[in-house]
N, C-alpha and C positions, 0 to 999 in steps of 0.2 A: 479398535484390534487387537489391540496389546489388552484382553478382559485379564484380569487375576482368577487364579482359582486355589478353593480349601482345601481340597483334594489330593492325593499325591498317589495312591495305591488304587489300580482298576484290577477288576475282574472279569472274566470273559464272558459272563452277564450283560457286565456295564459294559462291553464294547458290540456285543450282538444290541443290547438295546440302543446306542447310539447312532449304529451305522444304520439301524430302521428310522429312528428319527430322522437323521439325514436325509435318507430317501422320502419323509414324510414333508421335510421343508422344502426339499425341492418340487414336489406333488405343488404344496400350499404356495411356495413364489410362482409357479405357472400359473396359478390361479391368480392370484392378486394383479400379476402384470397383465392381465386379461382387461381388469375393471379399468372403465375411461378417466376415473378421477383421480386413480394410483398416478405419485411421479408428477402430478402438476403443479407449478408454482414456478416462481424466479427461481436461475440458475443460482448459484453459490459461487464461493470461494473460501476456502479453509486452506491450514494447513498446521504441520507438526516440523517442529525444530528441535534438533538434535543437538547437546554441545558437549563439551567438552568442560573439565574443571581441571585447571593445572594450580602449581604452588608457585610460586616466584620466581624459580627457577626453571619456569616452564615444564615442570613434570609432573606427569597425571598425579591427583591429588584424590584419594578415594573415602571422600564426605557426602557424596550423593542423596544417602537418607537422611545427615544431617540437615543439609541444607534444604531437603524437600519440607521435611519436619520444622524449621524452621520460617519458610517461609507460606506455609500454612495454608497454600494457593490447590485447590483440587485440579488446576488445569495444568501443574507441571508434575510429571510422572519419573519413575524409576526405570531406567536403562539396564543391560543386562550386567554389563560392569559397572564396578561401586566409583569409576571417575567419570561418567556420564550422567547427563539427567535430557529430557524430553522438557517440550510444553507445546500444549494445544492452542495455537491457535483460536481468537473468536472464526467463526464463520460470518461473511460477509456478501450481503448480496450483492449481484453485479449490478444494478441502476445507483448504488449507495459508495462508487470510487473504492470497489473492492481492495485495487491493488495497492493505492495510498495508505487506505485502512490498515491494510496489513503490513505493513513498512513501519506506521506510526506505533501500531501495537508490539512489534517487534522489538523497537528501538526502546521502547517506555517498559516492558519487560524484561529486556536483557539489562536495561541500566539499575531497576530493581534490584534482578537480580544478581549483580555484582555486588549489590552492599548485602545482601541476606549472605554471599557466599566469602567477603572477607570476613567476617566474624569467625570463619572458620578457616582462616590463612589460604582462600583459595579464588583465583579468577576464573572467570567462563569466557572462554574461546570459541569460537564456530569456524570449523575447519575439517575439510574431508577426513584427514587422517592425521592424528598430530607427530611429527615431523620426530619429537625426541622421546617416544614409544622404545623400550627396549622389549628381549622376549619374558624377560621377569617381571614383566607388568600384566603378564594373562597367568590365566591356571585356575583352580577352584579360590584360592584365597582372593580372588579379583573379582569375584563373580558377587553380586547382588545379591541377598540372604530374601529372595522370594520364591515362594511355591511355583510359580509357575513356570522360573527359568532351571528351578532341579526337575521337575518334570521334562521341561522341553529338554533338555540339556540330556538326561538319563534314556530318553525316547528316539535321540538322533545318535547316542552312542551306540545303543542297541540294533538299531538301523545299520550303520556302517559295518559294525561287526570289529573294525581295525581302526587303525589312527586314521586322522584325516589330515590328507596330503594336500599342500600348497606350491604349484610351480607357477610363476609368474616370468615371463620373457620382459626382458628391458635391458636398459645400458647396463645395469648388471641386475642377472637375472636373481629371482629369491626360490629358493627351494625349503622348506621346510615339512616336518611332521610334527602335529600335536595330538596332545591326549584327549583333549576337549576341544568345546566350540567356543571358548571366549575371545579366541583372536577374532569373530565377529566382531566385538565390541569395539575394535579398530576401527569401524567405521561408521560416520556420523551425517546424518542427511536433512533435506529440506524436502519434507514429503507435502505436496500440492494435493488437496482432495477437490472436486472438482464436481458440480453437479450437473447431473444429464436427464433429461427426457427419456421414457423409457422406449417411445418410439425414434430416437434419434442415435440410441445406445451404440447400436453396431458401427453407425457410420462414425460416429465420432471415436469410440473406441480403436478402430481400424487407423483413423487421422492420426490419432495421439500416437499409435505405434510408429507409424511411417516417418513423425516427426521427431522422434523422440532422440535418434541418433546426433541431429542438427544440432538438438538442444543439450547434449551429452557435448560437443565438439567444443562448444563456447564456453561453458561452463564448468570445464574440468579442474579439480580446488583439490586432487590426492596425486600427488606426482611418485609419492614412494612410502619403503616403509622400513625400520629397522636400518636406514642409511643405504637401503638400495633405491636406485634412482630405476622406477619401473613405468608404470603406464602414466597419460594424464589424468586418468582415473580409475587409479590401483582399486578404490573401491568394490569395481564392478567385478572384476574375477576373485578379488579376495573374499567377498562376501559369499560367492559362490562358489566357492572350494573349501571356504573353512567351514561350512556344514552341508557339504558335499554329502551324502548318505549311499550314495553310488558306487560301488564297486564295479567299473570300467574294465570289459570285455569284449574283445572284438567279436568274438564266437556265439555270443551271448547274447540277450538283449536285456536292458535295464530301464528302469522306469523314468519318467521326465523329473529334471532335477526341481526340487523345491524352489529353487531358485533360478530363476530365468526370464525369457521373453517373450513364455507363451508356446502355444505346438498349431498355431495356424489363423490366420486373417477369421474374425468372425461372421458369422453369414445369418447367422438366427436373430441375433441380441445378446442381450443381458444372461438368460438363463442357460445358455451354451456353456458360460463361461463358469459359473457358478458348480452346472453338472460337472464339469471340468477335475475341477479340485475337489468332490467329493468321489471321482470314482477313478483319478489317477492318484490319489493321495492318502496314504492310511492316516488315521486318524492317530495323536498324541496327547489327545484331551478327552476320553468317553466320557462328559458331563453331561446327563440330559438338566435343562432346565424343568422347572414345575407346566410351562403353556405347552397344551397338545395344539400345533400352527394350523392341524384341519380342524378342528373343531373350533379355534379361532376365525379362520376365513368362513368357516360355515356358519356363524354368528354376524358376519358381515366389518368381522374386527380388524384390524391391520395386525397382523401376526409379528410377533418380536423375531423369529426364527433364532432361537437364542444359540443351538446347535451349527448352524451352518455358518454363524459368525463367530462364534469360537474355534471352529475349525480353518476359516478363512486368515485367521491370526496367526496359523502354522503353513501357510502357503506364501510365498514371497516374489510374488512376479513383479518385475519390474513399472506393471502397469496394472494396477490390480481392481478386479471389481470391487465393490462396498454395498450392502444390503442395509439399509436403514430404517427402522420402522420411525423414529421422529417428524414433526412435522408433515404427521400423516401419511408417511412413508415415502422413499423415494431410492435414488440410484445413485451413485457417485465412483466416477474413477479416482484411484488414487495413483497417483505420479511416486513413485519411491526411487526413482535412476539420479536423482541430481543431488549434490555434495551440498552440505552445510558452508556457507560463506562465499567468499570472503566477508562481506558485508550484508547486512540488510538491505541496503539497495539493491545491490547485485543478485542478491536469491527473488525479490521481489520482478526483475527485471527479466532473470531467467522464466520465472512462473509466465510472466507476460508474453515473453516469447512463444513458449511452449503451446500456450492456449491459444494464442493470435493464430499460430503456425495451424494448429491443429484445425480450429475453425473456420480460417481464410481456405483449407485446401477440402473441407469436409462437401462443400457441394460437388467436390472432382472428384471425392473418391473412389467409386465404381467405375472412374474413366484410368483412373492410374493404378489401381492396384494387380487388372491383367498384366500387366508389364513391368511388376517386382513381385516376382514368387516369394515366400515369405522368407526361406532361407537366405533369401540376400538381404532384405531387413534387419534378418538378425545378424548376418554379414556384417552389416553397418554399425552394428551396435557399437560391437567388438573393434573395428578399426576406428571408430571415433572415442573411444574410451581411451586406446594406445593409446591413436597420434593426435588425438586433439584437432586445433585450427591446420594441423598439417596433415590430414588426414583426407583421403579421396574415396566418396561412395559411391555406389551403385544407386540409381535415380532414374525414374521411368521418363521416356521420353513421348507424349502422345502424338507428337508430329510426326517421329518413325516412327512408332508404334513398335517402339523399343526401349530398353534400357542401357544406359549405359555410365562409364565412371566419368567422375566431374570432382574437382578440389571443394570441399566440404566449404572453404568459405567464401566461393565464386557461387556456390549455391546460395550461403546464409543473404550475401549482399542481394541477391537475385530475389529472396523470395521475403524480406520485408515488406515490402509492399504491399504483400498479402496476407502478413502477419497486422498491420493495422488493418484491413479492410477484416481480417476475420475479428480482429477486436471490438472494431464498429459496430459488426453485427451482431453481436452479444449486449449492445446498449452502453461499450466501456466511452466513455467521453474520450473527444480529440485531444485533449491536452493529457490525459492521463497516460494514454497509450504511446506519445511523445515521448513522455517524462520517461520511461522505463524500456521505449524500443532504443533511445538517442543513449540509452546507456551502454547497449549491446552496439549500436551501430558505433560506436567509441571504442568499445573492446575488439572488436572488428578491424577499426585503422588501427590501431595499437598494435596488435597481434600478438595483444597478452592477457589471460585467463590467469587465475589464481594458479594453475599449475607451472604454468611461464613464468610466473613471478616468482615462486618459490625455488624453482629451479635454477635462476638468474642469481637472486639474492644467496643462494648458498654458492654457487662457483664464485661470487663474489668475496663470500664472508672466510671461505674454506684456507684463504694463504695467509701460512700460522698457525691456524688454528686444528686440534683434532676435530671428524666427523662432527661427534657429539657435540662439542663446543661449538662447533658453527652452526651447526642446527639450532642448540639453543639462541644463539643472537639470532638467527634468522627470524624463528619464532615470534622472540620481544619485540622486533620489529615488525612484523605480520600483524601481530596482538595491536599495537599500537596503532596503527592504518587500518585496521580492523574497527576499532571503535569509534574514529574517526567519522567513519561512515561513507567515505571516500570513493567511490568507482574504483575497482582494480584497475580499469584500465587509464587512470591517471597515477598509481603509484609509480613512485622514482623508483 
């Protein structure tokens, strides 16, 4: 989704041509989705892991390009800020113990990348938001020198027309005004790619949306920024606000946010999600590829849909549709809402819970959705992000034909058997499902997420220290526990 570009100056003619090509992409997509063989094949699991580079004192270390060049690995890519990297993990078939394979690969790659980073006096840490960040770590000098990012930042600034505003409530609220969007780089994520058959896409996507707040509540690992104690998953409001191009006015309409939960339950399938992206959001990268998608389809070839894929990379829905022409062409759902860290086993456990819950509830989804308006599903996301395991969510009750508010910890405990059934239904072996769902059970029992551990650890270390020093000491303890791959529910 982060396809790089070579051009930075766009003419009105290029913009018009790109708009027409996007419409052609949508027509071609509708046609290939009607092919009976399109998207067939076994499901798969892939992921992207974003990481921080830090120095010996836990401060950001701006050497991402140096580490990437030394590593020489095409799966390692640069992120927006110079102290962030992303590793694109290999996709694994669902029949090949994909969660265990993902954990093993993550452990191996992180160990290898630590050695590469050490050459530049850097270390790698997986955490949602680095607690030692200061406002001086943002701005034009912190941005990776990549054409895509320069064009994106310029486009967002033009769309906004004024400073970007960040207002996040919490125990110590945060109010900021920024001239650019590099604050977005404070967020690092663990993004899951789940391959889905076209015929099951609408129900699966809706089930993913329904269970997203549950997983966010137990996966929180980003409790603050700049010393402010904010949400359990501060990444969610921070990402949305740090690149929000809308000027809100209660008396005027405004576009849908480019970062968000979506615009409603999916009724028809994947095509309507891609059409929304094209019709709701102006493009930032009007660069046409060489292939004419309609000609490709007419010849029976799976089209690349280069323009649609390029455009999708600038629309950051928490659950995003993905089209890929690889492997005979297929569709995926990119689950973007989860934070990086604390450990590989924790991140993979979050993924197993996410997919297990979605698949377990998918057969019931059309009974559940009438009892939960989409606005309440979005409400659930923000309550879960703010309060974590202390949140109460609105949940459909099919027995009473209504929805009611329930503690998220109670819901999770009740739905864990459904997550097991969901994993079994897609071919995950019982031992593999048990390994990762037991990590979730342990987290529930201890009521300790990464966010909660960070808060308690800060409180224990602040005595006699300044807040920045306490954050540095806390981060060092976090780092040592993280590299041990001990689940956060066991951390003392």
